[in-house]
C-alpha positions in Angstrom: 23.5 107.7 23.0 26.1 108.6 19.7 28.9 109.5 21.6 31.7 111.0 19.3 35.1 109.5 19.9 37.0 113.5 19.0 34.8 115.2 21.4 35.4 112.5 24.3 39.1 113.2 23.7 38.1 117.4 24.6 37.7 116.6 27.9 39.3 113.0 28.8 43.1 111.8 27.5 42.3 109.0 25.0 45.7 109.0 23.2 46.9 105.9 24.1 43.4 104.2 23.7 41.5 103.4 20.1 37.7 103.3 19.6 37.6 99.7 19.7 39.2 99.1 22.9 37.2 102.2 24.2 34.4 100.0 22.8 35.3 96.9 24.6 35.8 98.4 27.9 32.3 100.3 28.3 30.8 97.0 27.6 33.0 95.3 30.1 32.0 97.6 32.9 28.1 98.0 32.1 27.2 100.0 29.5 26.6 98.0 26.5 27.9 99.3 23.0 25.7 98.5 19.9 28.3 99.4 17.6 31.3 101.8 16.7 30.8 103.2 13.2 33.3 105.8 10.9 31.3 107.4 8.4 34.3 108.1 6.3 34.3 103.8 6.5 33.7 102.7 2.9 34.2 106.3 1.0 37.5 107.1 -1.0 38.6 109.6 -3.5 36.3 112.3 -2.3 38.2 116.0 -1.8 37.6 119.7 -1.7 36.1 121.1 -4.9 36.7 125.2 -5.6 33.5 126.0 -8.4 35.3 128.2 -10.9 32.8 128.6 -13.5 29.5 127.1 -13.5 27.3 127.9 -16.8 23.7 126.3 -18.1 24.0 123.2 -20.2 22.9 123.8 -23.3 20.6 120.9 -23.8 19.2 121.0 -20.7 16.9 123.4 -18.7 18.2 121.9 -15.2 22.1 121.0 -15.8 24.8 123.2 -15.4 28.5 122.7 -16.6 30.8 123.7 -14.2 35.0 124.2 -14.0 36.3 123.1 -10.7 39.4 123.3 -9.4 40.4 119.7 -7.8 44.1 120.6 -6.7 45.3 119.6 -9.8 46.7 122.0 -12.9 44.1 122.4 -14.7 40.6 122.7 -13.9 38.2 119.3 -14.0 35.0 119.5 -16.2 31.6 118.2 -14.1 28.1 118.6 -15.2 26.2 119.0 -12.1 22.3 119.0 -11.6 21.9 120.6 -8.0 19.6 123.9 -8.3 21.9 125.6 -5.7 25.4 124.9 -7.5 26.8 128.5 -8.5 30.5 129.8 -9.3 32.5 130.4 -6.3 31.6 128.0 -3.6 33.6 124.8 -2.0 32.2 121.5 -2.5 32.0 118.0 -2.3 33.7 116.3 -5.2 33.8 112.6 -6.3 36.5 111.6 -8.6 36.2 109.3 -11.2 36.8 105.7 -9.7 35.5 106.9 -6.0 33.4 105.3 -3.9 29.9 107.2 -2.6 27.6 105.8 -0.3 25.8 102.5 -1.2 29.3 101.2 -2.7 28.0 103.2 -5.5 31.5 103.8 -8.1 31.7 106.8 -9.3 33.0 106.3 -13.5 33.5 109.2 -16.2 30.8 109.6 -18.4 28.2 112.1 -20.3 25.8 113.6 -19.8 23.2 115.1 -22.8 26.8 115.6 -25.0 28.8 117.1 -22.3 31.8 115.1 -20.4 31.7 115.1 -16.9 34.3 113.8 -15.0 33.1 113.0 -11.3 30.5 114.0 -9.4 29.7 116.8 -7.5 28.1 115.4 -4.0 25.3 116.0 -1.6 25.7 115.2 1.9 23.2 112.2 1.8 25.1 110.9 -1.5 28.5 110.8 1.1 26.1 108.8 3.9 24.1 111.4 5.7 20.6 110.9 6.4 18.2 113.5 5.0 17.1 114.0 8.6 20.2 115.5 9.8 21.1 117.2 6.7 20.4 121.3 7.2 17.2 122.4 5.5 19.3 125.0 3.4 21.3 122.0 1.4 17.8 119.2 1.7 17.6 119.3 -2.0 21.3 120.2 -3.4 24.7 120.2 -2.6 26.6 121.0 0.3 28.9 124.3 0.8 32.1 123.5 2.5 33.8 126.1 4.4 35.5 128.9 2.4 39.1 128.3 4.1 38.6 124.3 2.5 41.8 123.8 0.4 40.6 122.4 -3.0 41.9 118.6 -4.1 42.2 117.7 -0.2 40.2 115.1 1.3 36.8 116.3 2.4 36.5 113.7 5.9 38.3 116.1 7.7 36.3 119.0 6.6 32.6 117.2 7.9 34.2 115.3 11.0 33.4 112.2 9.1 37.3 110.7 10.0 35.6 111.0 13.6 34.8 107.5 15.1 30.9 107.6 16.6 30.3 105.2 19.4 26.8 104.1 20.1 25.9 103.0 23.5 22.8 101.3 24.2 22.0 103.1 27.8 20.0 101.4 30.2 17.7 103.2 32.6 19.4 103.2 35.8 22.6 104.7 34.1 20.8 107.7 32.7 24.1 110.0 33.6 25.5 108.5 30.3 23.2 110.0 28.2 25.5 113.1 28.2 29.1 113.8 27.0 30.3 114.7 30.1 28.3 111.5 31.9 30.2 109.1 29.5 33.5 111.1 29.9 33.3 110.8 34.1 32.5 106.9 32.8 35.9 106.7 30.7 38.2 108.5 33.0 36.9 106.1 35.9 37.7 103.2 33.3 41.1 104.3 32.7 41.7 106.0 36.0 42.0 109.3 33.7 41.4 113.1 35.1 38.4 114.4 33.6 39.1 118.1 32.8 36.4 120.6 31.9 37.4 124.1 30.9 35.7 126.7 33.4 32.7 128.0 31.8 33.6 132.2 31.3 30.3 134.6 30.8 30.6 138.1 30.4 27.3 139.8 31.9 25.6 143.2 30.7 25.2 145.7 32.9 20.7 145.4 32.6 19.2 143.1 35.3 17.5 140.1 33.8 14.9 141.1 36.8 14.2 143.9 34.8 13.3 142.3 31.7 11.3 139.3 32.9 9.4 137.7 36.1 8.9 133.9 36.6 6.1 132.2 39.2 6.0 128.4 39.7 2.1 127.5 41.0 3.1 124.1 42.1 7.2 123.7 43.1 6.6 119.6 42.9 6.1 119.9 39.1 9.1 122.2 38.3 11.5 122.0 41.8 14.0 123.8 39.5 12.8 126.4 36.6 15.4 129.8 35.6 15.0 132.0 32.9 18.6 134.1 31.5 18.0 136.4 28.7 20.3 137.2 26.3 19.3 140.7 23.6 20.7 141.5 20.6 21.5 138.7 19.1 21.8 137.6 15.0 19.9 134.3 14.0 22.7 132.7 11.1 23.6 129.3 10.6 26.1 127.5 12.8 29.4 127.7 12.1 30.6 124.2 10.5 32.3 122.8 13.7 28.9 123.0 15.6 27.1 121.9 12.4 29.5 118.9 11.7 29.0 117.8 15.8 25.8 117.5 15.7 25.2 115.9 12.3 27.7 113.2 13.1 25.5 112.6 17.0 22.2 112.2 14.5 20.9 116.0 14.8 19.3 118.3 12.1 21.6 121.6 12.4 18.9 124.8 12.8 20.6 128.0 13.1 23.1 128.9 15.9 20.7 129.4 19.4 18.7 126.4 18.5 22.1 124.3 17.4 23.6 126.0 20.8 20.8 124.4 22.9 21.2 121.2 20.9 24.9 121.1 21.7 24.2 122.0 25.2 21.8 118.5 25.8 24.4 116.6 24.2 26.9 118.1 26.3 25.4 117.8 30.1 22.5 115.6 29.2 20.6 119.0 30.5 17.3 120.0 28.0 17.3 124.0 27.5 14.4 125.7 25.5 14.7 129.0 23.9 11.9 131.3 23.8 11.9 134.4 20.7 11.2 136.9 24.0 9.5 139.5 21.9 7.0 136.6 21.0 5.9 136.0 24.3 3.5 138.7 24.5 4.1 139.4 28.0 7.0 139.8 30.4 6.3 137.2 32.9 6.5 133.0 33.0 4.4 131.1 34.8 4.4 127.0 34.8 1.1 125.8 36.0 -0.6 122.7 34.7 -2.6 123.1 31.6 -6.7 123.8 31.9 -8.9 121.2 30.5 -9.2 121.4 26.5 -7.0 124.7 26.4 -5.9 124.7 23.2 -1.6 124.7 22.3 -0.4 124.9 19.1 3.6 123.1 19.3 6.8 123.6 17.0 5.6 120.5 15.0 2.6 122.8 13.3 0.2 120.5 15.5 -2.8 122.1 17.3 -3.8 120.2 20.5 -6.0 119.7 23.8 -4.2 119.6 26.5 -6.0 118.2 29.4 -4.7 118.9 33.5 -2.5 116.3 33.7 -0.2 118.3 31.4 2.7 121.0 32.8 2.9 124.2 30.5 4.7 127.1 30.5 2.8 130.3 29.8 3.4 133.7 29.7 1.4 134.5 32.5 -2.0 133.7 30.1 -1.6 131.2 27.1 0.9 128.2 26.8 3.9 128.9 24.8 5.8 125.2 25.8 4.6 121.7 26.9 7.0 121.4 29.9 9.9 118.8 29.3 8.7 118.0 26.2 8.0 120.5 23.2 7.9 124.3 22.4 5.1 126.1 21.1 4.6 127.3 17.1 4.0 131.2 18.2 7.7 131.6 20.2 10.1 129.7 18.0 13.2 131.2 17.3 13.2 132.4 13.9 15.5 134.8 11.3 13.7 138.1 13.2 14.4 136.9 16.7 16.9 139.9 18.8 16.0 138.8 22.3 16.2 135.0 23.5 15.0 134.0 26.8 17.1 131.1 27.7 15.0 128.2 29.6 16.9 125.9 32.5 14.8 123.8 34.4 13.8 119.9 36.1 9.9 118.8 35.3 8.6 116.4 37.2 9.6 112.9 35.5 6.4 111.4 35.7 4.0 114.0 34.3 6.9 114.5 31.3 6.6 110.9 30.3 2.7 111.0 30.8 2.0 113.8 28.3 4.6 113.0 25.7 3.2 109.3 25.8 0.0 111.1 25.2 0.5 113.4 22.3 2.9 110.6 20.6 5.9 113.8 21.4 9.2 111.4 22.1 12.2 113.5 21.9 15.5 113.8 22.9 14.3 116.5 26.2 11.6 114.7 27.0 13.6 111.2 27.4 16.1 112.9 29.9 13.6 114.4 32.4 11.6 111.1 32.1 15.6 109.2 33.2 16.5 112.0 34.9 19.4 114.9 34.8 22.0 116.2 36.7 20.3 118.3 39.2 24.1 119.7 40.5 24.5 121.4 36.6 21.4 123.0 35.5 22.4 126.0 35.7 25.9 125.9 34.8 24.6 124.4 31.3 22.7 127.9 31.3 25.6 129.7 31.6 27.7 128.1 29.1 24.7 128.2 26.7 24.4 131.6 27.5 28.1 132.3 26.5 28.0 130.4 23.3 25.1 132.3 22.1 27.4 135.3 22.3 30.5 133.8 20.5 28.6 132.4 17.8 25.2 135.1 17.5 26.5 138.1 19.4 24.2 140.1 21.8 24.8 140.8 25.2 23.7 138.5 28.6 21.3 140.5 31.1 23.1 140.1 34.7 21.9 137.2 36.5 18.8 135.3 35.8 15.5 134.6 37.5 14.7 131.7 39.4 10.9 130.6 39.6 11.9 127.5 41.7 15.8 126.1 42.6 17.2 122.8 43.4 20.2 122.3 45.8 21.5 119.1 45.1 23.8 117.6 48.3 26.0 114.4 47.7 24.6 111.4 49.3 26.6 109.1 51.7 26.4 105.6 51.1 28.5 103.3 53.3 30.0 99.6 53.2 32.9 97.7 54.7 35.6 95.7 53.0 34.4 92.2 54.5 30.7 93.3 53.1 32.6 93.9 49.6 34.5 91.0 49.8 31.6 88.1 50.4 29.3 90.2 48.1 31.8 89.8 45.0 33.8 86.6 46.2 36.9 88.7 46.0 39.9 89.5 48.0 40.3 93.1 48.0 42.5 95.5 49.8 41.2 98.8 51.7 43.8 100.5 49.0 41.6 98.5 46.0 38.6 100.1 47.5 40.2 103.8 47.6 41.6 103.5 44.2 38.1 102.2 42.5 36.3 105.2 44.6 39.3 107.8 43.6 38.9 106.8 40.1 35.5 107.4 39.9 36.2 110.9 41.5 34.0 109.6 45.1 35.1 111.2 48.0 36.0 108.1 50.4 36.5 108.5 54.3 37.2 105.2 56.3 35.6 105.4 60.3 36.8 102.2 61.6 36.2 99.3 59.4 33.3 101.4 57.4 34.1 102.6 54.3 32.0 106.2 54.3 31.2 106.8 50.2 30.3 110.8 49.0 28.2 109.8 46.0 27.6 113.3 43.9 24.6 115.0 42.6 25.7 113.6 38.8 25.1 109.9 39.7 21.6 110.2 40.7 21.4 106.3 40.3 23.7 105.3 43.5 22.1 105.1 47.0 22.5 102.0 48.7 25.3 99.8 49.5 24.2 97.1 46.6 25.0 100.2 44.2 28.3 100.9 45.7 28.6 96.8 45.2 27.9 98.1 41.5 30.0 100.3 41.1 33.0 98.6 42.8 32.5 95.2 40.4 32.3 97.2 37.3 35.6 99.4 37.9 37.6 96.4 38.8 36.0 94.5 36.1 33.6 92.0 36.0 35.9 90.0 34.0 38.0 89.8 37.0 35.7 88.6 40.0 36.6 84.8 40.1 34.5 82.2 39.1 33.5 79.3 41.6 31.7 76.3 41.4 28.7 75.3 43.8 30.0 72.6 47.0 28.4 69.9 48.9 26.5 67.1 47.9 24.9 67.3 44.2 21.2 66.5 43.8 20.2 65.1 40.4 17.3 67.1 38.9 13.9 65.8 38.3 10.9 66.8 36.6 7.8 67.3 38.3 4.2 65.5 37.0 3.2 68.4 35.4 6.3 69.7 34.1 6.4 65.5 32.7 2.3 66.0 31.1 3.4 69.2 29.7 6.7 67.5 27.5 4.5 64.7 26.8 1.8 67.3 25.5 4.3 68.9 23.4 5.3 65.6 22.1 2.0 63.8 21.2 0.9 67.9 19.7 3.9 67.9 17.2 3.6 64.4 16.3 0.1 64.9 15.2 1.5 67.3 12.5 1.3 70.6 14.3 3.8 73.3 15.1 4.2 74.7 18.1 4.1 79.0 18.2 4.8 81.6 20.7 2.3 84.4 21.0 2.3 87.7 22.5 0.8 88.1 26.2 -0.3 91.4 25.4 -3.0 92.3 23.1 -6.1 94.6 22.7 -9.2 94.9 25.1 -11.5 93.7 22.3 -9.4 90.8 21.2 -8.3 89.9 25.0 -12.0 88.9 25.7 -13.1 87.4 21.8 -12.8 83.6 22.7 -12.6 83.6 26.8 -13.7 80.6 29.1 -14.8 82.7 31.1 -16.0 86.1 32.4 -13.4 88.4 33.6 -12.3 91.9 34.1 -9.4 93.4 31.9 -6.1 93.9 33.2 -4.2 96.6 31.2 -1.1 97.6 31.2 -0.6 101.0 32.8 1.4 103.2 30.3 1.7 100.5 27.0 3.8 101.0 23.9 1.0 100.9 21.9 -2.7 100.4 21.9 -1.9 96.8 20.1 -0.3 95.4 22.9 -2.2 97.0 26.2 -4.0 94.2 27.8 -3.5 90.9 29.2 -4.8 87.7 27.1 -7.5 85.9 28.4 -7.3 83.0 25.7 -4.4 81.9 23.1 -6.6 81.8 20.0 -6.3 85.1 19.1 -2.7 85.3 19.4 -2.5 81.9 16.9 -5.0 83.8 14.5 -2.8 86.7 14.6 0.1 83.7 13.7 -1.7 82.3 11.3 -2.6 85.4 8.8 0.9 86.6 8.9 1.5 83.4 7.8 -1.4 83.3 4.9 -0.5 86.9 3.9 3.4 85.3 2.9 1.7 82.6 0.8 2.0 80.0 3.9 -1.6 78.9 3.3 -0.9 75.2 5.2 -0.7 76.1 8.7 -1.5 74.0 11.9 0.0 75.7 15.1 -0.5 74.9 18.5 0.4 76.6 21.9 0.9 76.4 25.4 0.9 79.4 27.3 -0.5 81.3 30.5 -4.1 83.2 30.1 -4.7 86.2 32.6 -8.1 86.5 34.6 -9.3 89.3 36.9 -11.8 89.2 39.6 -11.4 92.1 41.7 -9.7 95.0 41.1 -7.0 95.3 38.4 -5.6 98.3 39.5 -5.0 96.3 43.2 -4.5 93.0 42.9 -2.5 90.4 40.5 -4.6 88.4 38.0 -5.1 84.0 38.2 -2.9 82.8 35.8 -3.7 80.1 34.2 -2.2 77.1 31.5 -4.2 76.9 28.6 -3.4 74.4 25.6 -4.6 75.5 22.0 -4.8 74.3 18.4 -5.6 76.6 15.5 -5.6 75.3 11.5 -6.0 76.5 7.8 -5.9 75.5 4.7 -5.2 71.6 3.7 -4.1 69.0 5.9 -3.4 66.9 3.3 -1.4 68.3 0.4 -2.3 67.3 -3.2 -0.2 64.8 -4.6 -0.6 62.5 -7.7 -1.8 59.8 -5.4 -4.7 62.3 -3.8 -6.6 65.1 -3.8 -6.2 67.4 -1.2 -8.1 66.9 1.7 -8.9 70.4 3.7 -9.0 70.9 7.6 -12.7 70.5 8.7 -14.2 70.3 11.9 -13.6 66.4 12.2 -9.9 67.2 11.9 -9.1 69.7 14.9 -11.6 67.3 17.2 -9.9 64.4 16.2 -6.8 66.1 17.4 -8.0 66.8 20.3 -9.0 62.9 21.1 -5.5 62.0 20.3 -3.9 64.0 22.2 -6.4 63.1 25.2 -5.9 59.4 24.1 -2.3 59.9 24.3 -2.9 61.3 28.0 -4.7 58.1 29.3 -8.0 60.6 29.1 -9.8 59.2 26.3 -12.3 57.4 28.2 -13.0 60.9 30.2 -13.4 62.8 27.0 -17.0 63.8 25.1 -17.8 66.8 23.2 -20.9 68.8 23.6 -22.4 71.1 21.0 -22.8 74.7 22.5 -23.5 78.1 21.1 -22.2 80.1 23.7 -19.1 81.3 22.3 -20.0 84.3 19.9 -16.8 84.5 18.1 -17.1 80.6 17.1 -19.4 79.1 14.3 -22.7 78.5 16.2 -23.4 75.4 14.1 -19.5 74.1 14.5 -18.4 74.1 17.8 -18.4 71.6 20.6 -17.8 72.5 24.6 -14.8 69.9 26.0 -16.0 67.9 29.2 -13.5 65.9 30.8 -15.5 63.8 32.9 -18.3 66.7 33.9 -16.1 69.5 33.7 -16.3 72.0 30.8 -12.2 72.7 30.1 -12.3 73.9 26.4 -13.9 74.4 23.4 -13.5 73.0 19.9 -15.0 73.8 16.5 -15.0 76.6 13.4 -14.4 80.3 14.0 -17.0 82.3 13.0 -16.9 83.8 9.3 -17.0 87.7 10.5 -14.1 86.9 13.0 -12.0 84.5 10.2 -12.9 87.9 7.6 -11.6 90.2 10.4 -8.0 88.2 10.0 -8.1 87.9 6.7 -8.0 84.0 6.7 -10.0 81.6 5.4 -12.5 78.6 7.0 -10.4 78.4 10.5 -10.7 75.7 13.0 -9.4 75.9 16.7 -9.5 74.4 20.2 -8.5 75.8 23.4 -8.8 73.7 27.0 -7.6 74.6 30.4 -4.2 72.8 31.1 -4.6 72.8 34.5 -7.7 71.4 34.9 -6.0 68.5 32.3 -3.0 68.5 34.8 -5.3 67.8 38.0 -7.2 65.2 36.4 -5.9 61.5 37.2 -4.9 59.4 34.2 -5.4 56.1 33.9 -2.3 54.0 34.0 -0.5 52.8 31.3 -1.8 48.9 31.0 0.0 46.3 29.0 -2.2 43.4 26.8 -1.3 41.0 25.1 -3.0 40.2 22.0 -5.7 38.2 22.5 -5.0 34.4 20.4 -9.1 34.3 20.5 -10.8 35.6 17.2 -12.9 39.3 17.9 -16.0 39.4 16.1 -17.7 42.3 14.6 -21.9 42.9 14.7 -23.4 45.9 13.0 -26.8 48.0 14.2 -28.7 50.7 12.5 -31.2 52.7 14.8 -33.1 55.9 13.9 -33.4 58.3 16.6 -34.6 62.4 17.3 -31.8 63.9 15.6 -30.9 66.6 18.9 -29.5 62.5 20.3 -25.6 62.6 20.0 -23.1 60.6 18.5 -21.7 60.1 22.3 -25.2 59.4 23.9 -25.4 56.3 21.9 -22.0 55.6 22.3 -22.6 56.0 25.8 -25.1 53.5 26.0 -23.5 50.8 24.3 -20.9 50.6 26.3 -22.7 50.7 29.5 -25.4 47.8 28.3 -23.1 45.7 26.6 -20.5 45.5 29.3 -17.2 43.4 29.3 -16.5 41.5 26.3 -17.0 44.9 23.7 -14.0 46.2 22.7 -14.6 49.2 20.2 -17.4 50.9 19.7 -16.8 52.3 15.4 -20.2 54.9 13.5 -19.6 54.3 10.0 -22.6 55.6 8.7 -25.4 58.8 9.1 -28.0 59.6 6.8 -30.3 62.2 6.8 -32.8 62.7 3.8 -35.9 61.9 2.1 -36.6 58.4 3.0 -37.0 59.0 6.6 -38.9 61.3 8.5 -38.0 65.0 9.0 -36.0 65.3 12.5 -34.7 61.9 12.6 -31.2 60.8 11.9 -30.1 57.2 11.3 -26.9 56.0 12.5 -24.6 52.4 12.0 -22.3 51.6 14.2 -19.8 48.8 14.5 -19.6 46.9 17.6 -16.3 44.8 17.9 -16.2 42.2 20.9 -13.6 40.1 22.0 -13.1 37.6 24.9 -9.1 37.1 25.9 -10.1 34.1 27.8 -12.0 31.8 25.3 -13.6 32.0 21.9 -17.3 34.0 22.2 -20.3 31.7 21.3 -23.4 33.5 19.3 -25.4 33.0 22.5 -22.8 35.5 24.5 -22.9 38.0 21.4 -26.5 37.7 20.9 -27.1 38.5 24.4 -24.3 41.5 24.6 -26.8 42.9 21.7 -30.1 42.5 23.1 -28.9 44.2 26.3 -28.0 46.9 23.8 -31.0 47.6 21.5 -33.1 47.3 24.8 -31.0 50.2 26.2 -31.4 52.5 23.0 -35.0 51.8 22.7 -35.6 52.6 26.7 -33.3 55.1 27.4 -32.8 57.2 24.0 -36.4 56.0 21.6 -34.4 54.5 19.5 -35.7 52.4 16.4 -33.6 49.6 15.7 -33.4 49.1 12.1 
């Protein structure tokens, strides 16, 4: 919400309060201020110019040579390329040596041989956004008021000497989405009286009921719906003061009637809509639900198919507006409009939000209907708008208004006691302090015994319980004045749970192995949520997501890491190694009723080179064994290496069928490791990528082997090699397990050092060679002991795996 300091000053006396001080106080009382901005800041030597003469440039078909009065004794020559430049208009002139938007310095120069002493500026060139410049001046220079004095600074004529305060309004403080609401807040902060001028509306003799009838089919959809009619209006540009006010608030001026509705929107926080009465096609307004696939063209020219969840305003037959969101193209205000039907309404916030999201029509009006409006000033806002239309566009307001439904808001009574306040806030406030605070808020207060009965006016619809009163007292008293106290009692040193310790150790192991931690979004698309899932699960989706890209809770960590890899690769960072520890969400029941199961997972994603190219070595690309080795290293660090094993799998469609293995902890599948499928890599626009993911909760629940320190053996180790021929279906893990089981006590390590498949051995077979390391920590091993162990290994390999010893 952009708030004009000058506009605010019309309702609250701020003569002793600077904009900076006001912004600081607002932040301290709970309405965050994003910043303050003076539009004229950074600009200099920009004045009013009066164009006395304008002739075409002799050497150009689009330039004009202008003689401009800038308040000096002689006219100044300026060459201008704007299509709408002409004699007799007041314009914005940047003098030589001036600074315009973007810190651009204007110098004296020549254009096609003609001297140009400065520059005639458009609004964009002095800092106004394209989105707020009136369309008639969008492609040219801006005309200043006819009474502007040549040579004077231009800033006061455009209200650029004002200070704009940018408020970040939270959903619970939607009352601050209006100048009146902010004025009440400022008045409460400084203990000043808020003064709003009385509305003086003169009505004609003709009753509005003779011109229009209003029907609301369901009062829940539109608890308040009211129409006023103004006849004999003349559509024209708004006066400069109104255009300036709207532009400073970030709204483009359109025409007097439309600008008045936007002005009231900002002043009251009350959305209004003006219909061209003659284009309605009937003398009736009916508010109802849309029919299925009903056709409607909105003001932006888009043809839309409506559905029964939409509330529409109709002429009795066809829609003329999407309630609370946007009007219809066929009934918009144009230059030919002479009779205006002015709508003042309150629509159901849930349906307004659904409609605005479905059609991607987010507007200032829909935002206010969604968050809530002051129900006590709906009719008052319409009365002031009608009075302004008569003042700025002429015409006559018909007598009275027609109401299809009407709300009569009442003050809400909320109670508290002084003891509750002081216990809740830790303060030592008195009855007088409480009374003073609520007097500043302009909340009527009555004390009955020890109880304060506070009457909360409808303009603060966010206050309904005692805790809300506590917040108001704390805000106005000052959060910075609340006492701070240290906890009392015996202090207890903090400690980490076993799960926290293991997670920290896992993070340390991953980073020690060369991985970098990434944190990905927990929300993704429905397709990505299921892509690498370790188990079957229903989707848990957000009811009203901000976008489809963030609509579903993830069931894996890999897709988030792939997005991170793709982001880096697209920015020429091609060698990336990430890990992530985070929750995934499984749903076995009804996602709309039951909470999902949250499970901690650990994931790795690698792409590019594991070792870079240097003068001493070639680059080493990541492969399956790189990521598998990382998993083994991590489990070894956790003391679970003896329980870890891998088995080839083809169950995950998103993974490469020939380079993917399931990760087993004892006999339980806890994850997978391997290369992502090339088609998936292509979707993410990455090259060969290798990943791993496992259930961290299962690892944390598993009993880890204790860390045992042993002295280095003083007796020598003995290595023996063994080569064998086995079926290609037999895995390395099976062979190592058989060797360890049969060799028993003196076997220390088993290392594979050769694998061969080719022409010299039969098809379907493979040759493997291992080095077995034996150590006896108590004595020197004898040949008989080693030979005995080797015989047991050979026998077990032949009998259990059908191996042929080579």
